[in-house]
C-alpha positions as CSV (number, residue, x, y, z in Angstrom):
1,M,110.9,92.4,58.7
2,A,112.3,94.1,55.7
3,C,110.8,93.6,52.2
4,V,112.9,91.9,49.6
5,V,112.6,93.4,46.1
6,A,113.1,90.9,43.2
7,Q,116.0,91.5,40.8
8,G,118.0,93.9,42.8
9,A,120.8,96.1,41.3
10,Q,124.2,94.5,40.5
11,A,122.9,91.0,40.9
12,Q,125.5,88.4,41.6
13,F,123.3,85.6,40.1
14,S,121.1,85.0,37.1
15,A,118.4,82.4,36.5
16,N,116.5,80.8,33.7
17,I,113.2,82.0,35.2
18,A,112.3,85.4,36.7
19,K,109.0,84.3,38.2
20,H,106.6,81.4,38.6
21,T,103.0,81.0,39.6
22,F,101.4,77.8,41.0
23,F,97.7,77.3,40.2
24,G,95.0,75.4,42.1
25,Q,97.1,73.8,44.8
26,Q,95.0,72.3,47.6
27,V,95.6,73.5,51.2
28,G,97.9,71.1,53.0
29,T,99.3,69.5,49.9
30,T,102.6,70.1,48.2
31,S,103.1,70.9,44.5
32,A,105.6,69.3,42.1
33,A,108.9,71.0,42.2
34,V,109.7,73.8,39.7
35,T,113.4,73.8,38.8
36,A,115.4,77.0,38.3
37,V,118.9,77.0,37.0
38,V,120.9,79.6,38.8
39,T,124.3,80.9,37.5
40,N,127.0,82.9,39.3
41,V,127.5,86.0,37.1
42,D,130.0,87.6,39.5
43,G,133.7,87.5,39.2
44,S,134.3,85.6,42.4
45,P,132.8,82.5,44.2
46,K,129.5,83.2,45.8
47,L,127.5,81.5,48.5
48,L,124.1,80.3,47.1
49,Q,122.0,80.2,50.3
50,P,118.5,80.1,48.6
51,K,115.6,81.0,51.0
52,V,112.0,82.2,50.9
53,E,111.5,85.8,52.0
54,L,108.8,88.5,52.1
55,A,108.0,90.1,48.7
56,C,107.1,93.7,48.1
57,W,105.0,94.0,45.0
58,S,103.5,97.2,43.8
59,P,100.8,97.9,44.7
60,P,100.9,95.5,47.7
61,P,97.3,94.2,48.1
62,Q,97.0,94.6,51.9
63,G,100.3,96.2,52.9
64,C,103.7,94.8,52.3
65,E,104.1,92.8,55.5
66,Q,100.5,91.8,56.2
67,L,100.0,88.0,56.0
68,A,103.8,87.6,55.5
69,A,104.1,84.6,57.8
70,E,101.5,82.6,55.8
71,N,103.1,83.6,52.5
72,I,106.6,82.6,53.5
73,A,105.4,79.3,55.1
74,S,103.7,78.3,51.8
75,F,106.8,78.1,49.7
76,S,110.0,76.0,50.1
77,V,113.3,75.9,48.3
78,V,116.1,73.3,48.3
79,S,119.5,73.1,46.6
80,A,122.3,70.7,46.6
81,C,124.8,73.4,45.9
82,T,126.5,75.7,48.5
83,I,129.1,77.7,46.7
84,L,129.2,78.6,43.0
85,A,132.4,79.5,41.2
86,P,132.2,82.3,38.6
87,G,130.2,81.1,35.6
88,E,129.1,77.9,37.4
89,S,125.4,76.9,37.5
90,C,123.3,74.9,39.9
91,T,119.6,73.9,40.1
92,I,117.2,74.8,42.9
93,E,113.8,73.3,43.5
94,I,110.8,75.4,44.5
95,R,107.6,74.0,45.9
96,F,104.2,75.4,46.9
97,S,102.3,74.2,50.0
98,P,99.5,76.7,50.7
99,V,98.6,77.0,54.4
100,V,95.3,78.8,53.6
101,A,93.0,79.0,50.6
102,R,94.0,82.3,49.0
103,F,96.7,84.0,46.9
104,H,100.2,83.7,48.2
105,Y,103.4,85.5,47.1
106,A,107.0,85.7,48.2
107,N,110.6,85.9,46.8
108,V,113.0,83.0,46.6
109,T,116.3,84.9,47.2
110,V,119.7,83.7,46.1
111,G,122.7,85.4,47.7
112,D,121.9,88.9,48.8
113,R,120.9,90.7,45.6
114,F,118.9,88.3,43.5
115,A,115.4,86.9,43.8
116,I,112.9,84.9,41.8
117,A,109.3,86.1,42.4
118,V,106.9,83.2,43.3
119,S,103.2,83.2,43.7
120,G,100.5,80.6,44.1
121,Y,96.7,80.1,44.5
122,G,95.8,77.9,47.4
123,V,92.4,76.3,47.0
124,P,90.1,74.5,49.5
125,R,90.9,70.8,50.2
126,Q,88.9,68.4,48.2
127,T,86.8,66.3,50.6
128,V,84.1,65.0,48.3
129,A,85.0,62.4,45.7
130,G,84.0,63.1,42.2
131,T,84.1,66.9,42.5
132,E,86.1,69.4,40.5
133,L,87.3,72.8,41.3
134,A,85.4,75.9,40.0
135,V,87.6,78.9,39.7
136,L,86.4,82.6,39.7
137,Y,88.2,84.9,37.2
138,A,87.9,88.6,36.7
139,R,88.7,91.2,34.1
140,A,88.6,94.9,33.9
141,S,85.6,96.7,32.4
142,K,85.2,100.3,31.1
143,Q,82.9,101.1,34.0
144,G,85.5,100.2,36.6
145,R,83.7,97.1,38.1
146,P,85.4,93.8,37.1
147,H,83.5,91.3,35.1
148,Q,83.6,87.8,36.6
149,F,83.6,84.4,35.1
150,L,83.2,81.0,36.7
151,T,84.5,77.7,35.2
152,S,85.5,74.2,36.3
153,A,86.4,73.2,32.7
154,R,90.1,72.3,32.6
155,E,90.6,73.6,29.1
156,E,89.0,77.0,30.0
157,I,91.1,77.3,33.1
158,D,94.3,76.6,31.2
159,K,93.4,79.1,28.6
160,L,92.5,81.8,31.1
161,D,95.7,81.2,33.1
162,R,97.8,81.5,30.0
163,G,96.1,84.7,28.9
164,K,96.5,88.3,30.1
165,E,92.9,89.6,29.9
166,W,91.5,87.6,32.9
167,W,93.1,87.3,36.3
168,H,92.7,84.4,38.7
169,S,90.8,85.5,41.8
170,D,91.1,84.2,45.4
171,I,87.7,82.6,45.1
172,S,87.3,78.9,44.2
173,F,84.9,76.1,45.4
174,W,84.2,72.5,44.6
175,V,81.4,71.5,42.2
176,Y,80.2,68.4,40.5
177,P,81.0,68.0,36.8
178,P,78.3,68.4,34.2
179,G,76.2,65.3,33.8
180,A,77.2,63.9,37.2
181,A,74.4,61.6,38.4
182,V,74.5,62.8,42.0
183,P,71.1,62.9,43.8
184,G,70.1,66.3,45.1
185,T,72.2,68.3,42.7
186,T,71.1,70.8,40.1
187,A,72.7,72.2,36.9
188,V,74.2,75.6,36.8
189,C,73.6,77.5,33.5
190,R,75.7,80.2,32.0
191,F,74.6,83.3,30.1
192,F,76.6,85.9,28.2
193,G,75.3,89.5,27.9
194,R,75.1,90.4,24.2
195,P,77.3,93.4,23.3
196,E,74.7,94.6,20.8
197,A,72.4,95.0,23.8
198,G,74.9,97.1,25.7
199,L,76.1,94.1,27.8
200,D,79.4,92.3,28.0
201,A,79.4,90.1,31.0
202,H,78.4,86.6,32.2
203,F,76.1,85.4,34.8
204,F,75.4,81.9,36.3
205,S,72.3,80.5,37.9
206,A,71.6,77.3,39.8
207,S,67.8,77.8,39.4
208,S,66.4,75.9,36.4
209,D,63.4,78.2,36.5
210,E,65.6,81.3,36.1
211,C,67.6,79.6,33.4
212,I,64.5,78.8,31.4
213,Q,62.9,82.2,32.0
214,V,65.9,84.2,30.9
215,A,66.4,82.0,27.8
216,E,62.8,82.5,26.8
217,R,62.1,86.1,27.8
218,F,65.4,87.9,27.4
219,S,67.2,86.1,24.6
220,S,67.8,89.4,22.8
221,A,69.9,90.5,25.7
222,W,71.3,87.3,27.2
223,Q,72.7,84.5,25.2
224,L,72.5,81.0,26.7
225,E,76.0,79.6,26.4
226,A,75.4,76.4,28.3
227,F,72.5,74.9,30.3
228,E,74.9,72.9,32.4
229,V,78.5,74.1,33.0
230,F,78.7,72.2,36.4
231,R,76.4,71.0,39.1
232,V,75.8,72.2,42.7
233,V,73.4,71.6,45.5
234,P,70.5,74.1,45.6
235,P,69.7,75.8,48.9
236,N,66.3,75.3,50.5
237,S,64.0,77.5,48.5
238,A,62.2,78.9,51.5
239,T,64.9,79.2,54.2
240,G,68.0,79.5,52.0
241,V,69.8,77.0,54.2
242,C,72.4,74.8,52.6
243,P,72.3,71.1,53.3
244,G,74.9,69.5,55.6
245,G,78.2,68.9,53.8
246,T,77.9,72.0,51.6
247,A,78.8,75.7,51.9
248,P,76.9,78.8,50.6
249,V,77.8,80.8,47.5
250,W,76.3,84.2,47.1
251,R,75.5,86.1,43.8
252,A,75.3,89.9,43.9
253,F,73.8,92.0,41.1
254,M,74.5,95.6,40.2
255,P,71.8,96.8,37.7
256,V,73.9,99.4,35.9
257,G,76.1,99.4,32.9
258,D,76.9,95.9,31.9
259,A,74.6,94.4,34.5
260,Y,77.4,93.2,36.7
261,H,77.3,90.0,38.8
262,Q,79.8,89.2,41.6
263,Y,80.2,85.8,43.4
264,T,81.6,85.1,46.8
265,T,81.9,82.4,49.3
266,S,82.3,84.8,52.2
267,A,79.3,85.9,54.3
268,E,81.1,89.1,55.3
269,V,81.8,90.0,51.7
270,A,78.2,89.3,50.8
271,R,77.1,91.7,53.6
272,Q,79.5,94.4,52.4
273,L,78.2,94.1,48.8
274,A,74.6,94.4,50.0
275,S,75.4,97.5,52.1
276,S,77.1,99.2,49.1
277,G,74.2,98.9,46.7
278,W,74.5,95.4,45.3
279,I,71.4,93.2,45.2
280,L,71.9,89.7,46.6
281,E,70.0,87.2,44.5
282,G,69.1,83.9,46.0
283,S,66.9,82.0,48.5
284,G,66.0,82.7,52.1
285,P,66.8,85.7,54.2
286,D,70.5,85.4,53.5
287,R,69.8,85.2,49.7
288,I,72.0,82.1,49.0
289,A,72.5,81.4,45.3
290,M,73.9,77.9,45.4
291,C,75.6,75.4,47.8
292,A,79.1,73.9,47.1
293,P,80.0,70.5,48.3
294,Q,82.7,70.5,51.0
């Protein structure tokens, strides 16, 4: 299957948008439609024929055609128009229905030489009432390892999505909002490494003991930004096992430079981090940091 490159030479059409990204769409659900106005800029009538095709972005994250079927199946496009006369416009509607919880990308092509780049973040399906989605963001650092930031606050998510410094990662999981009176849950605190101490990164803890100890013993290096940014279920302190109805989240630490922390919901990624020099911080033999409701 050939790759389709957006905005090809001598395009026969133009549109009011060149690209669009959908955020936080649950797997198995469909987003609201995004409307694009397409205009025939050629000198003759043209067949519209909008469709979703494979996108080639540079650099392609895992090879141009890998995971193509899932990407293409996650977007749809409809139009009431068939043929556009020169200078005539028509609207098309694009929707996102992620088939798996990850980043998806494709092109909505119009004619044979024009495309709108579309992308979207599929997130796990919400199955527990009263939860909200925590999203993991990352940004570049001088040392080459990305800084990571977790938030479930809608205003922070909107700000980060609109900005250019942080990018939305593939990782997200459900949490309880701060102050939720849910038995068996614990607060997650957030610290920021002070730049004057040679740090410039955040870390999060679901251990109240750790939160208190860091705030009391290392306040010159780590600033407590919030004692409760959201709530999760703690793993068993001895075995590290997460209770039924929850899934593990790992925290890995690299004690160099900015004292990096990484977070993952994948056991395989956690093992890879551990084998490459990262220290898993958590409970039990598998070092689980927290448990997310699912």
